MARFI-701614 format. One record per atom (N, C-alpha, C): residue in one letter; x, y, z. Coordinates in steps of 0.1 Angstrom, whole numbers, padded with zeros to 4 digits, always signed. Each point is the difference from the previous one (the first is absolute). Layout:
BEGIN
AXYZ...
END
This chain:
BEGIN
M+1461+1187+0390M+0004+0006+0013M-0011-0003+0010L+0004-0006+0012L-0010-0003+0010L-0002+0012+0009R-0013+0002+0003R-0003+0011+0009R-0007-0005+0012R+0003+0006+0011R-0007-0003+0013R-0012+0008+0001R-0010-0005+0008R-0012+0008+0002R+0003+0013+0008D-0008+0009-0001D+0001+0013+0007D-0003-0002+0015V+0010-0002+0008V-0003-0003+0014V-0005+0013+0007A+0005+0011-0004A-0005+0013+0006A-0015+0002-0002T-0005-0003-0011T-0014+0002-0003T-0008-0011+0008L+0005-0012+0001L-0007-0010+0007L-0001+0003+0015V+0012+0005+0006V+0000+0003+0014V-0009+0013+0003A+0000+0009-0010A-0008+0012+0002A-0015-0004+0001S-0004-0009-0009S-0014-0004+0001S-0003-0008+0013I+0009-0007+0005I-0002-0007+0013I-0001+0010+0012H+0008+0010-0001H+0001+0010+0012H-0009+0012-0002G-0006+0002-0012G-0008+0011-0002G+0008+0013-0002V+0011+0000-0006V+0009+0011-0003V+0003+0000-0014T+0008+0011-0005T+0004+0000-0014T+0012-0008-0002A+0003-0004-0012A+0012-0007-0004A+0012+0009+0003D-0002+0013-0003D+0011+0009+0002D+0004+0001+0015H-0010-0001+0009H+0003+0000+0014H+0008-0013+0004V-0004-0011-0006V+0007-0013+0003V+0015+0001-0005R+0002+0006-0012R+0013+0002-0005R+0009+0008+0009K-0007+0011+0006K+0008+0009+0009K+0003-0008+0013V-0008-0009+0004V+0003-0008+0012V+0012-0009-0003I-0001-0006-0012I+0011-0009-0004I+0013+0007-0001R+0000+0012-0005R+0012+0008-0002R+0005+0005+0014G-0008+0001+0010G+0004+0005+0013G-0004+0015+0002D-0008+0005-0010D-0004+0014+0002D-0011+0001+0010R-0008-0010+0002R-0011-0001+0010R+0002-0012+0008E-0006-0001+0012E+0001-0011+0009E-0014-0007+0001N+0000-0013-0002N-0012-0008+0002N+0004-0014+0001D+0001-0006+0012D+0005-0013+0001D-0010-0011-0005Q-0013+0003+0000Q-0009-0009-0005Q+0001-0002-0015I+0002+0012-0007I+0002+0000-0015I+0013-0008-0003L+0010+0003+0007L+0013-0007-0003L-0001-0015+0002A-0007-0004+0011A-0002-0014+0003A-0008-0007-0012T-0010+0007-0004T-0008-0006-0011T+0008-0001-0013C+0008+0010-0003C+0009+0000-0012C+0009-0012+0001R+0007-0001+0011R+0009-0011+0002R-0006-0014-0001Q-0012-0001+0006Q-0007-0013-0001Q-0004-0004-0014I-0005+0010-0008I-0004-0002-0014I+0012-0004-0008I+0011+0007+0002I+0012-0002-0008I+0006-0014+0004E+0000-0003+0012E+0006-0013+0005E-0009-0011-0006N-0013+0001+0000N-0009-0010-0005N+0002-0002-0015D+0001+0012-0007D+0003-0001-0015D+0013-0007-0003N+0010+0002+0008N+0013-0006-0002N-0001-0015+0003L-0007-0004+0010L-0002-0014+0003L-0008-0007-0011L-0010+0006-0005L-0008-0005-0011L+0008-0002-0013L+0008+0011-0003L+0009-0001-0011L+0010-0011+0001Q+0006-0002+0012Q+0009-0011+0002Q-0006-0013-0002A-0012-0002+0005A-0008-0013-0001A-0003-0003-0014V-0003+0010-0008V-0003-0002-0014V+0013-0004-0007K+0011+0007+0003K+0012-0004-0007K+0005-0014+0003N-0003-0004+0012N+0003-0014+0004N-0009-0010-0007I-0012+0003-0003I-0009-0010-0006I+0001+0000-0015V+0001+0012-0006V-0001+0001-0015V+0015-0002-0005P+0002-0011-0007P+0014-0001-0006P+0001+0007-0013F+0008+0010-0001F+0002+0007-0012F+0014+0005-0001D+0005+0001-0012D+0014+0004-0002D+0000+0014-0006Q+0007+0009+0006Q+0000+0014-0005Q+0005+0001-0014V+0009-0009-0005V+0005+0000-0013V-0011-0002-0010D-0010-0009+0003D-0011-0004-0009D-0009+0012-0002L-0001+0009+0010L-0009+0011-0001L+0005+0011-0010Q+0013+0000-0002Q+0006+0010-0008Q+0001-0004-0015S-0003-0013-0003S+0001-0005-0013S-0011+0005-0009
END
């Protein structure tokens, strides 16, 4: 099972808040545009990196399950 990194904890360390606070912002319980922008940027960059790796590394999903 593939797991993504804990974006909330990373964003919390960048902004000097708790990961719980970041999760509340993501859920919409709190407002903080800077935290949301950082989350979006990290997730977008992770997705771009993942796509680049998938384009470079040739592997077949069937082979991994054997």
